[in-house]
N, CA, C, O and the ligand as a Tripos MOL2 file, in Angstrom:
@<TRIPOS>MOLECULE
protein
  265   263    67     0     0
PROTEIN
NO_CHARGES

@<TRIPOS>ATOM
      1 N          39.3330  -43.0870  150.1210 N.3       1 MET1
      2 CA         39.9170  -42.4920  148.9240 C.3       1 MET1
      3 C          41.2080  -41.7700  149.3240 C.2       1 MET1
      4 O          41.2140  -40.9170  150.2120 O.2       1 MET1
      5 N          42.2920  -42.1330  148.6500 N.am      2 LYS2
      6 CA         43.6020  -41.5670  148.9940 C.3       2 LYS2
      7 C          44.1350  -40.6710  147.8910 C.2       2 LYS2
      8 O          43.8890  -40.8830  146.7040 O.2       2 LYS2
      9 N          44.8670  -39.6710  148.3250 N.am      3 CYS3
     10 CA         45.5220  -38.7430  147.3950 C.3       3 CYS3
     11 C          46.5520  -39.5080  146.5580 C.2       3 CYS3
     12 O          47.3570  -40.2730  147.0900 O.2       3 CYS3
     13 N          46.5120  -39.2900  145.2510 N.am      4 ARG4
     14 CA         47.4410  -39.9710  144.3530 C.3       4 ARG4
     15 C          48.8800  -39.5340  144.5970 C.2       4 ARG4
     16 O          49.8170  -40.3000  144.3710 O.2       4 ARG4
     17 N          49.0460  -38.3170  145.0530 N.am      5 LYS5
     18 CA         50.3990  -37.7710  145.1800 C.3       5 LYS5
     19 C          51.0440  -38.1020  146.5220 C.2       5 LYS5
     20 O          52.1850  -38.5640  146.5670 O.2       5 LYS5
     21 N          50.3090  -37.8650  147.6290 N.am      6 CYS6
     22 CA         50.9450  -38.0290  148.9450 C.3       6 CYS6
     23 C          50.3870  -39.2080  149.7500 C.2       6 CYS6
     24 O          50.9640  -39.5850  150.7690 O.2       6 CYS6
     25 N          49.2720  -39.7910  149.3010 N.am      7 GLY7
     26 CA         48.6870  -40.9140  150.0190 C.3       7 GLY7
     27 C          47.8090  -40.5120  151.1940 C.2       7 GLY7
     28 O          47.2650  -41.3730  151.8860 O.2       7 GLY7
     29 N          47.6660  -39.1990  151.4260 N.am      8 GLY8
     30 CA         46.7950  -38.7030  152.4910 C.3       8 GLY8
     31 C          45.3300  -38.8220  152.1000 C.2       8 GLY8
     32 O          45.0080  -39.3250  151.0240 O.2       8 GLY8
     33 N          44.4560  -38.3640  152.9650 N.am      9 THR9
     34 CA         43.0220  -38.4230  152.6820 C.3       9 THR9
     35 C          42.6700  -37.4750  151.5450 C.2       9 THR9
     36 O          42.9620  -36.2810  151.6130 O.2       9 THR9
     37 N          42.0470  -38.0060  150.5030 N.am     10 ALA10
     38 CA         41.6670  -37.1870  149.3560 C.3      10 ALA10
     39 C          40.3410  -36.4870  149.6230 C.2      10 ALA10
     40 O          39.4570  -37.0450  150.2730 O.2      10 ALA10
     41 N          40.2070  -35.2750  149.1240 N.am     11 VAL11
     42 CA         38.9630  -34.5210  149.2610 C.3      11 VAL11
     43 C          38.2660  -34.3690  147.9190 C.2      11 VAL11
     44 O          37.1400  -33.8750  147.8590 O.2      11 VAL11
     45 N          38.9230  -34.7890  146.8390 N.am     12 LEU12
     46 CA         38.3720  -34.5920  145.5050 C.3      12 LEU12
     47 C          38.8010  -35.7400  144.6030 C.2      12 LEU12
     48 O          39.9710  -36.1230  144.5760 O.2      12 LEU12
     49 N          37.8380  -36.2840  143.8660 N.am     13 GLU13
     50 CA         38.1390  -37.3520  142.9140 C.3      13 GLU13
     51 C          37.9480  -36.8250  141.5060 C.2      13 GLU13
     52 O          36.9340  -36.1930  141.2080 O.2      13 GLU13
     53 N          38.9070  -37.0780  140.6450 N.am     14 LEU14
     54 CA         38.8260  -36.6720  139.2430 C.3      14 LEU14
     55 C          38.7860  -37.9360  138.3990 C.2      14 LEU14
     56 O          39.8270  -38.4840  138.0350 O.2      14 LEU14
     57 N          37.5920  -38.3910  138.0950 N.am     15 ARG15
     58 CA         37.4550  -39.6610  137.3710 C.3      15 ARG15
     59 C          38.0760  -39.5850  135.9910 C.2      15 ARG15
     60 O          38.6370  -40.5630  135.4960 O.2      15 ARG15
     61 N          37.9720  -38.4170  135.3720 N.am     16 ARG16
     62 CA         38.5420  -38.2430  134.0380 C.3      16 ARG16
     63 C          40.0460  -38.5220  134.0290 C.2      16 ARG16
     64 O          40.5970  -39.0220  133.0480 O.2      16 ARG16
     65 N          40.6930  -38.1870  135.1450 N.am     17 HIS17
     66 CA         42.1360  -38.4120  135.2580 C.3      17 HIS17
     67 C          42.4440  -39.6570  136.0820 C.2      17 HIS17
     68 O          43.6050  -39.9610  136.3550 O.2      17 HIS17
     69 N          41.3970  -40.3720  136.4720 N.am     18 ASN18
     70 CA         41.5570  -41.5660  137.2950 C.3      18 ASN18
     71 C          42.4330  -41.2680  138.5070 C.2      18 ASN18
     72 O          43.3900  -41.9890  138.7920 O.2      18 ASN18
     73 N          42.0890  -40.1870  139.2180 N.am     19 ALA19
     74 CA         42.9290  -39.7380  140.3300 C.3      19 ALA19
     75 C          42.0870  -39.0750  141.4080 C.2      19 ALA19
     76 O          40.9630  -38.6370  141.1610 O.2      19 ALA19
     77 N          42.6500  -39.0100  142.6080 N.am     20 ALA20
     78 CA         42.0490  -38.2870  143.7170 C.3      20 ALA20
     79 C          43.1680  -37.5080  144.3990 C.2      20 ALA20
     80 O          44.3250  -37.9300  144.3940 O.2      20 ALA20
     81 N          42.8080  -36.3570  144.9890 N.am     21 PHE21
     82 CA         43.8310  -35.5050  145.5960 C.3      21 PHE21
     83 C          43.3610  -34.9190  146.9100 C.2      21 PHE21
     84 O          42.1670  -34.6970  147.1130 O.2      21 PHE21
     85 N          44.3190  -34.6660  147.8100 N.am     22 CYS22
     86 CA         44.0540  -33.8320  148.9750 C.3      22 CYS22
     87 C          44.0340  -32.3820  148.4780 C.2      22 CYS22
     88 O          44.4120  -32.1220  147.3350 O.2      22 CYS22
     89 N          43.6020  -31.4410  149.3150 N.am     23 ALA23
     90 CA         43.4440  -30.0580  148.8700 C.3      23 ALA23
     91 C          44.7480  -29.4490  148.3420 C.2      23 ALA23
     92 O          44.7480  -28.8990  147.2410 O.2      23 ALA23
     93 N          45.8570  -29.5270  149.0830 N.am     24 PRO24
     94 CA         47.0910  -28.8950  148.5710 C.3      24 PRO24
     95 C          47.5750  -29.5260  147.2630 C.2      24 PRO24
     96 O          48.0380  -28.8180  146.3680 O.2      24 PRO24
     97 N          47.4700  -30.8380  147.1510 N.am     25 ASP25
     98 CA         47.9510  -31.4860  145.9270 C.3      25 ASP25
     99 C          47.0130  -31.2580  144.7600 C.2      25 ASP25
    100 O          47.4540  -31.2480  143.6110 O.2      25 ASP25
    101 N          45.7130  -31.0700  145.0310 N.am     26 PHE26
    102 CA         44.8060  -30.7080  143.9390 C.3      26 PHE26
    103 C          45.1670  -29.3390  143.4000 C.2      26 PHE26
    104 O          45.1580  -29.1340  142.1860 O.2      26 PHE26
    105 N          45.4870  -28.3950  144.2790 N.am     27 LEU27
    106 CA         45.8720  -27.0570  143.8120 C.3      27 LEU27
    107 C          47.1180  -27.1300  142.9340 C.2      27 LEU27
    108 O          47.1870  -26.4630  141.9020 O.2      27 LEU27
    109 N          48.0990  -27.9330  143.3330 N.am     28 ASP28
    110 CA         49.2980  -28.1170  142.5000 C.3      28 ASP28
    111 C          48.9250  -28.7210  141.1480 C.2      28 ASP28
    112 O          49.3860  -28.2630  140.1020 O.2      28 ASP28
    113 N          48.0810  -29.7570  141.1850 N.am     29 PHE29
    114 CA         47.6470  -30.4160  139.9550 C.3      29 PHE29
    115 C          46.9380  -29.4270  139.0440 C.2      29 PHE29
    116 O          47.2160  -29.3640  137.8460 O.2      29 PHE29
    117 N          46.0120  -28.6490  139.6220 N.am     30 PHE30
    118 CA         45.2330  -27.6920  138.8450 C.3      30 PHE30
    119 C          46.1350  -26.6310  138.2280 C.2      30 PHE30
    120 O          45.9850  -26.2970  137.0530 O.2      30 PHE30
    121 N          47.0620  -26.1020  139.0060 N.am     31 ARG31
    122 CA         47.9880  -25.0820  138.4890 C.3      31 ARG31
    123 C          48.8060  -25.6440  137.3290 C.2      31 ARG31
    124 O          49.0100  -24.9730  136.3170 O.2      31 ARG31
    125 N          49.2670  -26.8740  137.4860 N.am     32 ASN32
    126 CA         50.0610  -27.4820  136.4130 C.3      32 ASN32
    127 C          49.2370  -27.6870  135.1530 C.2      32 ASN32
    128 O          49.7330  -27.4780  134.0460 O.2      32 ASN32
    129 N          47.9750  -28.0960  135.3120 N.am     33 GLN33
    130 CA         47.0990  -28.2870  134.1550 C.3      33 GLN33
    131 C          46.8910  -26.9750  133.4200 C.2      33 GLN33
    132 O          46.9610  -26.9270  132.1920 O.2      33 GLN33
    133 N          46.6330  -25.9040  134.1760 N.am     34 VAL34
    134 CA         46.4140  -24.5870  133.5610 C.3      34 VAL34
    135 C          47.6940  -24.1090  132.8780 C.2      34 VAL34
    136 O          47.6600  -23.6260  131.7460 O.2      34 VAL34
    137 N          48.8250  -24.2490  133.5800 N.am     35 ARG35
    138 CA         50.1170  -23.8130  133.0230 C.3      35 ARG35
    139 C          50.4040  -24.5390  131.7100 C.2      35 ARG35
    140 O          50.8090  -23.9170  130.7280 O.2      35 ARG35
    141 N          50.1950  -25.8430  131.6940 N.am     36 GLU36
    142 CA         50.4740  -26.6240  130.4870 C.3      36 GLU36
    143 C          49.5320  -26.2640  129.3520 C.2      36 GLU36
    144 O          49.9570  -26.2160  128.1970 O.2      36 GLU36
    145 N          48.2490  -26.0080  129.6530 N.am     37 ALA37
    146 CA         47.2830  -25.6310  128.6100 C.3      37 ALA37
    147 C          47.6560  -24.2840  128.0060 C.2      37 ALA37
    148 O          47.6000  -24.1050  126.7900 O.2      37 ALA37
    149 N          48.0380  -23.3350  128.8630 N.am     38 ILE38
    150 CA         48.4400  -22.0110  128.3760 C.3      38 ILE38
    151 C          49.6710  -22.1180  127.4900 C.2      38 ILE38
    152 O          49.7480  -21.4860  126.4360 O.2      38 ILE38
    153 N          50.6340  -22.9250  127.9260 N.am     39 ARG39
    154 CA         51.8620  -23.0880  127.1400 C.3      39 ARG39
    155 C          51.5910  -23.8250  125.8300 C.2      39 ARG39
    156 O          52.0520  -23.4070  124.7680 O.2      39 ARG39
    157 N          50.8510  -24.9070  125.9110 N.am     40 LYS40
    158 CA         50.5810  -25.7430  124.7320 C.3      40 LYS40
    159 C          49.8380  -24.9730  123.6460 C.2      40 LYS40
    160 O          50.1480  -25.0890  122.4600 O.2      40 LYS40
    161 N          48.8590  -24.1900  124.0690 N.am     41 HIS41
    162 CA         48.0260  -23.4710  123.0990 C.3      41 HIS41
    163 C          48.4780  -22.0240  122.9200 C.2      41 HIS41
    164 O          47.8170  -21.2490  122.2290 O.2      41 HIS41
    165 N          49.5890  -21.6600  123.5310 N.am     42 ARG42
    166 CA         50.1590  -20.3100  123.4070 C.3      42 ARG42
    167 C          49.0910  -19.2440  123.6470 C.2      42 ARG42
    168 O          48.9150  -18.3360  122.8350 O.2      42 ARG42
    169 N          48.3900  -19.3630  124.7530 N.am     43 MET43
    170 CA         47.2670  -18.4760  125.0500 C.3      43 MET43
    171 C          47.7120  -17.0780  125.4840 C.2      43 MET43
    172 O          46.9840  -16.1060  125.2800 O.2      43 MET43
    173 N          48.8860  -16.9720  126.0730 N.am     44 LEU44
    174 CA         49.2930  -15.7020  126.6750 C.3      44 LEU44
    175 C          50.6990  -15.3100  126.2730 C.2      44 LEU44
    176 O          51.5590  -16.1540  126.0210 O.2      44 LEU44
    177 N          50.9100  -13.9980  126.2190 N.am     45 GLU45
    178 CA         52.2440  -13.4450  126.0440 C.3      45 GLU45
    179 C          52.7530  -13.0120  127.4200 C.2      45 GLU45
    180 O          51.9530  -12.7450  128.3170 O.2      45 GLU45
    181 N          54.0610  -12.9420  127.5930 N.am     46 PRO46
    182 CA         54.5980  -12.4540  128.8760 C.3      46 PRO46
    183 C          54.0630  -11.0660  129.2100 C.2      46 PRO46
    184 O          53.9530  -10.2140  128.3290 O.2      46 PRO46
    185 N          53.7330  -10.8350  130.4740 N.am     47 GLU47
    186 CA         53.2550   -9.5460  130.9980 C.3      47 GLU47
    187 C          51.8170   -9.2270  130.5930 C.2      47 GLU47
    188 O          51.3240   -8.1490  130.9220 O.2      47 GLU47
    189 N          51.1360  -10.1200  129.8970 N.am     48 GLU48
    190 CA         49.7520   -9.8740  129.5090 C.3      48 GLU48
    191 C          48.8520  -10.0120  130.7290 C.2      48 GLU48
    192 O          49.0160  -10.9340  131.5280 O.2      48 GLU48
    193 N          47.8800   -9.0730  130.8730 N.am     49 GLN49
    194 CA         46.9550   -9.1480  131.9940 C.3      49 GLN49
    195 C          45.8790  -10.1850  131.7180 C.2      49 GLN49
    196 O          45.4640  -10.3720  130.5740 O.2      49 GLN49
    197 N          45.4260  -10.8630  132.7810 N.am     50 VAL50
    198 CA         44.4860  -11.9690  132.6360 C.3      50 VAL50
    199 C          43.3330  -11.8200  133.6160 C.2      50 VAL50
    200 O          43.5360  -11.4820  134.7820 O.2      50 VAL50
    201 N          42.1290  -12.0740  133.1360 N.am     51 LEU51
    202 CA         40.9520  -12.1650  133.9860 C.3      51 LEU51
    203 C          40.4870  -13.6120  133.9650 C.2      51 LEU51
    204 O          40.3080  -14.1940  132.8950 O.2      51 LEU51
    205 N          40.2920  -14.1910  135.1330 N.am     52 VAL52
    206 CA         39.8760  -15.5880  135.2150 C.3      52 VAL52
    207 C          38.5230  -15.6660  135.9030 C.2      52 VAL52
    208 O          38.3080  -15.0280  136.9330 O.2      52 VAL52
    209 N          37.6190  -16.4420  135.3410 N.am     53 ALA53
    210 CA         36.3040  -16.6630  135.9450 C.3      53 ALA53
    211 C          36.0160  -18.1560  135.9470 C.2      53 ALA53
    212 O          36.2910  -18.8440  134.9630 O.2      53 ALA53
    213 N          35.4710  -18.6560  137.0360 N.am     54 VAL54
    214 CA         35.1550  -20.0780  137.1560 C.3      54 VAL54
    215 C          33.6860  -20.2080  137.5370 C.2      54 VAL54
    216 O          33.2320  -19.5890  138.4990 O.2      54 VAL54
    217 N          32.9540  -21.0040  136.7900 N.am     55 SER55
    218 CA         31.5300  -21.1700  137.0790 C.3      55 SER55
    219 C          31.3270  -22.2430  138.1510 C.2      55 SER55
    220 O          32.2660  -22.9340  138.5430 O.2      55 SER55
    221 N          30.0910  -22.3640  138.6120 N.am     56 GLY56
    222 CA         29.7670  -23.3760  139.6080 C.3      56 GLY56
    223 C          29.6800  -24.7730  139.0430 C.2      56 GLY56
    224 O          29.7610  -25.7500  139.7870 O.2      56 GLY56
    225 N          29.5160  -24.8830  137.7300 N.am     57 ALA57
    226 CA         29.4400  -26.2060  137.1150 C.3      57 ALA57
    227 C          30.8050  -26.8670  137.1920 C.2      57 ALA57
    228 O          31.8100  -26.2550  136.8310 O.2      57 ALA57
    229 N          30.8510  -28.0830  137.6470 N.am     58 ARG58
    230 CA         32.1500  -28.6980  137.9060 C.3      58 ARG58
    231 C          32.9530  -29.0250  136.6610 C.2      58 ARG58
    232 O          34.1510  -29.2960  136.7540 O.2      58 ARG58
    233 N          32.3210  -29.0050  135.5060 N.am     59 THR59
    234 CA         33.0660  -29.3140  134.2870 C.3      59 THR59
    235 C          33.3820  -28.0690  133.4710 C.2      59 THR59
    236 O          33.9130  -28.1810  132.3660 O.2      59 THR59
    237 N          33.0650  -26.8780  133.9930 N.am     60 ARG60
    238 CA         33.2390  -25.6720  133.2040 C.3      60 ARG60
    239 C          34.1770  -24.6890  133.8930 C.2      60 ARG60
    240 O          34.0150  -24.3730  135.0720 O.2      60 ARG60
    241 N          35.1420  -24.2220  133.1470 N.am     61 SER61
    242 CA         35.9650  -23.1200  133.6180 C.3      61 SER61
    243 C          36.4260  -22.3440  132.3870 C.2      61 SER61
    244 O          36.5550  -22.9110  131.3020 O.2      61 SER61
    245 N          36.6710  -21.0590  132.5580 N.am     62 ARG62
    246 CA         37.0510  -20.2210  131.4360 C.3      62 ARG62
    247 C          38.0980  -19.2180  131.8620 C.2      62 ARG62
    248 O          38.1930  -18.8570  133.0350 O.2      62 ARG62
    249 N          38.8690  -18.7790  130.9170 N.am     63 SER63
    250 CA         39.7830  -17.6820  131.1740 C.3      63 SER63
    251 C          39.8820  -16.8810  129.8930 C.2      63 SER63
    252 O          39.6050  -17.3910  128.8070 O.2      63 SER63
    253 N          40.2760  -15.6390  130.0210 N.am     64 GLY64
    254 CA         40.4230  -14.8060  128.8360 C.3      64 GLY64
    255 C          41.3290  -13.6340  129.1360 C.2      64 GLY64
    256 O          41.6320  -13.3430  130.2930 O.2      64 GLY64
    257 N          41.7500  -12.9780  128.1030 N.am     65 THR65
    258 CA         42.6090  -11.8110  128.2900 C.3      65 THR65
    259 C          41.7470  -10.5700  128.3980 C.2      65 THR65
    260 O          40.6130  -10.5560  127.9180 O.2      65 THR65
    261 N          42.2790   -9.5130  129.0300 N.am     66 CYS66
    262 CA         41.5440   -8.2640  129.1270 C.3      66 CYS66
    263 C          42.4740   -7.1080  128.8110 C.2      66 CYS66
    264 O          42.0530   -5.9520  128.8350 O.2      66 CYS66
    265 ZN         48.1060  -35.1650  148.7530 Zn       67 ZN67
@<TRIPOS>BOND
     1     1     2 1
     2     2     3 1
     3     3     4 2
     4     3     5 am
     5     5     6 1
     6     6     7 1
     7     7     8 2
     8     7     9 am
     9     9    10 1
    10    10    11 1
    11    11    12 2
    12    11    13 am
    13    13    14 1
    14    14    15 1
    15    15    16 2
    16    15    17 am
    17    17    18 1
    18    18    19 1
    19    19    20 2
    20    19    21 am
    21    21    22 1
    22    22    23 1
    23    23    24 2
    24    23    25 am
    25    25    26 1
    26    26    27 1
    27    27    28 2
    28    27    29 am
    29    29    30 1
    30    30    31 1
    31    31    32 2
    32    31    33 am
    33    33    34 1
    34    34    35 1
    35    35    36 2
    36    35    37 am
    37    37    38 1
    38    38    39 1
    39    39    40 2
    40    39    41 am
    41    41    42 1
    42    42    43 1
    43    43    44 2
    44    43    45 am
    45    45    46 1
    46    46    47 1
    47    47    48 2
    48    47    49 am
    49    49    50 1
    50    50    51 1
    51    51    52 2
    52    51    53 am
    53    53    54 1
    54    54    55 1
    55    55    56 2
    56    55    57 am
    57    57    58 1
    58    58    59 1
    59    59    60 2
    60    59    61 am
    61    61    62 1
    62    62    63 1
    63    63    64 2
    64    63    65 am
    65    65    66 1
    66    66    67 1
    67    67    68 2
    68    67    69 am
    69    69    70 1
    70    70    71 1
    71    71    72 2
    72    71    73 am
    73    73    74 1
    74    74    75 1
    75    75    76 2
    76    75    77 am
    77    77    78 1
    78    78    79 1
    79    79    80 2
    80    79    81 am
    81    81    82 1
    82    82    83 1
    83    83    84 2
    84    83    85 am
    85    85    86 1
    86    86    87 1
    87    87    88 2
    88    87    89 am
    89    89    90 1
    90    90    91 1
    91    91    92 2
    92    91    93 am
    93    93    94 1
    94    94    95 1
    95    95    96 2
    96    95    97 am
    97    97    98 1
    98    98    99 1
    99    99   100 2
   100    99   101 am
   101   101   102 1
   102   102   103 1
   103   103   104 2
   104   103   105 am
   105   105   106 1
   106   106   107 1
   107   107   108 2
   108   107   109 am
   109   109   110 1
   110   110   111 1
   111   111   112 2
   112   111   113 am
   113   113   114 1
   114   114   115 1
   115   115   116 2
   116   115   117 am
   117   117   118 1
   118   118   119 1
   119   119   120 2
   120   119   121 am
   121   121   122 1
   122   122   123 1
   123   123   124 2
   124   123   125 am
   125   125   126 1
   126   126   127 1
   127   127   128 2
   128   127   129 am
   129   129   130 1
   130   130   131 1
   131   131   132 2
   132   131   133 am
   133   133   134 1
   134   134   135 1
   135   135   136 2
   136   135   137 am
   137   137   138 1
   138   138   139 1
   139   139   140 2
   140   139   141 am
   141   141   142 1
   142   142   143 1
   143   143   144 2
   144   143   145 am
   145   145   146 1
   146   146   147 1
   147   147   148 2
   148   147   149 am
   149   149   150 1
   150   150   151 1
   151   151   152 2
   152   151   153 am
   153   153   154 1
   154   154   155 1
   155   155   156 2
   156   155   157 am
   157   157   158 1
   158   158   159 1
   159   159   160 2
   160   159   161 am
   161   161   162 1
   162   162   163 1
   163   163   164 2
   164   163   165 am
   165   165   166 1
   166   166   167 1
   167   167   168 2
   168   167   169 am
   169   169   170 1
   170   170   171 1
   171   171   172 2
   172   171   173 am
   173   173   174 1
   174   174   175 1
   175   175   176 2
   176   175   177 am
   177   177   178 1
   178   178   179 1
   179   179   180 2
   180   179   181 am
   181   181   182 1
   182   182   183 1
   183   183   184 2
   184   183   185 am
   185   185   186 1
   186   186   187 1
   187   187   188 2
   188   187   189 am
   189   189   190 1
   190   190   191 1
   191   191   192 2
   192   191   193 am
   193   193   194 1
   194   194   195 1
   195   195   196 2
   196   195   197 am
   197   197   198 1
   198   198   199 1
   199   199   200 2
   200   199   201 am
   201   201   202 1
   202   202   203 1
   203   203   204 2
   204   203   205 am
   205   205   206 1
   206   206   207 1
   207   207   208 2
   208   207   209 am
   209   209   210 1
   210   210   211 1
   211   211   212 2
   212   211   213 am
   213   213   214 1
   214   214   215 1
   215   215   216 2
   216   215   217 am
   217   217   218 1
   218   218   219 1
   219   219   220 2
   220   219   221 am
   221   221   222 1
   222   222   223 1
   223   223   224 2
   224   223   225 am
   225   225   226 1
   226   226   227 1
   227   227   228 2
   228   227   229 am
   229   229   230 1
   230   230   231 1
   231   231   232 2
   232   231   233 am
   233   233   234 1
   234   234   235 1
   235   235   236 2
   236   235   237 am
   237   237   238 1
   238   238   239 1
   239   239   240 2
   240   239   241 am
   241   241   242 1
   242   242   243 1
   243   243   244 2
   244   243   245 am
   245   245   246 1
   246   246   247 1
   247   247   248 2
   248   247   249 am
   249   249   250 1
   250   250   251 1
   251   251   252 2
   252   251   253 am
   253   253   254 1
   254   254   255 1
   255   255   256 2
   256   255   257 am
   257   257   258 1
   258   258   259 1
   259   259   260 2
   260   259   261 am
   261   261   262 1
   262   262   263 1
   263   263   264 2
@<TRIPOS>SUBSTRUCTURE
     1 MET1         2 RESIDUE 1 A MET
     2 LYS2         6 RESIDUE 1 A LYS
     3 CYS3        10 RESIDUE 1 A CYS
     4 ARG4        14 RESIDUE 1 A ARG
     5 LYS5        18 RESIDUE 1 A LYS
     6 CYS6        22 RESIDUE 1 A CYS
     7 GLY7        26 RESIDUE 1 A GLY
     8 GLY8        30 RESIDUE 1 A GLY
     9 THR9        34 RESIDUE 1 A THR
    10 ALA10       38 RESIDUE 1 A ALA
    11 VAL11       42 RESIDUE 1 A VAL
    12 LEU12       46 RESIDUE 1 A LEU
    13 GLU13       50 RESIDUE 1 A GLU
    14 LEU14       54 RESIDUE 1 A LEU
    15 ARG15       58 RESIDUE 1 A ARG
    16 ARG16       62 RESIDUE 1 A ARG
    17 HIS17       66 RESIDUE 1 A HIS
    18 ASN18       70 RESIDUE 1 A ASN
    19 ALA19       74 RESIDUE 1 A ALA
    20 ALA20       78 RESIDUE 1 A ALA
    21 PHE21       82 RESIDUE 1 A PHE
    22 CYS22       86 RESIDUE 1 A CYS
    23 ALA23       90 RESIDUE 1 A ALA
    24 PRO24       94 RESIDUE 1 A PRO
    25 ASP25       98 RESIDUE 1 A ASP
    26 PHE26      102 RESIDUE 1 A PHE
    27 LEU27      106 RESIDUE 1 A LEU
    28 ASP28      110 RESIDUE 1 A ASP
    29 PHE29      114 RESIDUE 1 A PHE
    30 PHE30      118 RESIDUE 1 A PHE
    31 ARG31      122 RESIDUE 1 A ARG
    32 ASN32      126 RESIDUE 1 A ASN
    33 GLN33      130 RESIDUE 1 A GLN
    34 VAL34      134 RESIDUE 1 A VAL
    35 ARG35      138 RESIDUE 1 A ARG
    36 GLU36      142 RESIDUE 1 A GLU
    37 ALA37      146 RESIDUE 1 A ALA
    38 ILE38      150 RESIDUE 1 A ILE
    39 ARG39      154 RESIDUE 1 A ARG
    40 LYS40      158 RESIDUE 1 A LYS
    41 HIS41      162 RESIDUE 1 A HIS
    42 ARG42      166 RESIDUE 1 A ARG
    43 MET43      170 RESIDUE 1 A MET
    44 LEU44      174 RESIDUE 1 A LEU
    45 GLU45      178 RESIDUE 1 A GLU
    46 PRO46      182 RESIDUE 1 A PRO
    47 GLU47      186 RESIDUE 1 A GLU
    48 GLU48      190 RESIDUE 1 A GLU
    49 GLN49      194 RESIDUE 1 A GLN
    50 VAL50      198 RESIDUE 1 A VAL
    51 LEU51      202 RESIDUE 1 A LEU
    52 VAL52      206 RESIDUE 1 A VAL
    53 ALA53      210 RESIDUE 1 A ALA
    54 VAL54      214 RESIDUE 1 A VAL
    55 SER55      218 RESIDUE 1 A SER
    56 GLY56      222 RESIDUE 1 A GLY
    57 ALA57      226 RESIDUE 1 A ALA
    58 ARG58      230 RESIDUE 1 A ARG
    59 THR59      234 RESIDUE 1 A THR
    60 ARG60      238 RESIDUE 1 A ARG
    61 SER61      242 RESIDUE 1 A SER
    62 ARG62      246 RESIDUE 1 A ARG
    63 SER63      250 RESIDUE 1 A SER
    64 GLY64      254 RESIDUE 1 A GLY
    65 THR65      258 RESIDUE 1 A THR
    66 CYS66      262 RESIDUE 1 A CYS
    67 ZN67       265 GROUP 0 **** ****
């Protein structure tokens, strides 16, 4: 299994996105997904404080304002 971005050895496969990533490229992918979701749904205002919690279930993650 090869990383979609760099072609290196992938450590994670995301079937929903038909992709696999090495650790550094998965972090980039994940950050971009979160950034785009926040922007698209206008979840946050500038300077707003954020608490993020991630569960052990691989399909569940949540974030909220505090
Ligand atoms: Zn990679």
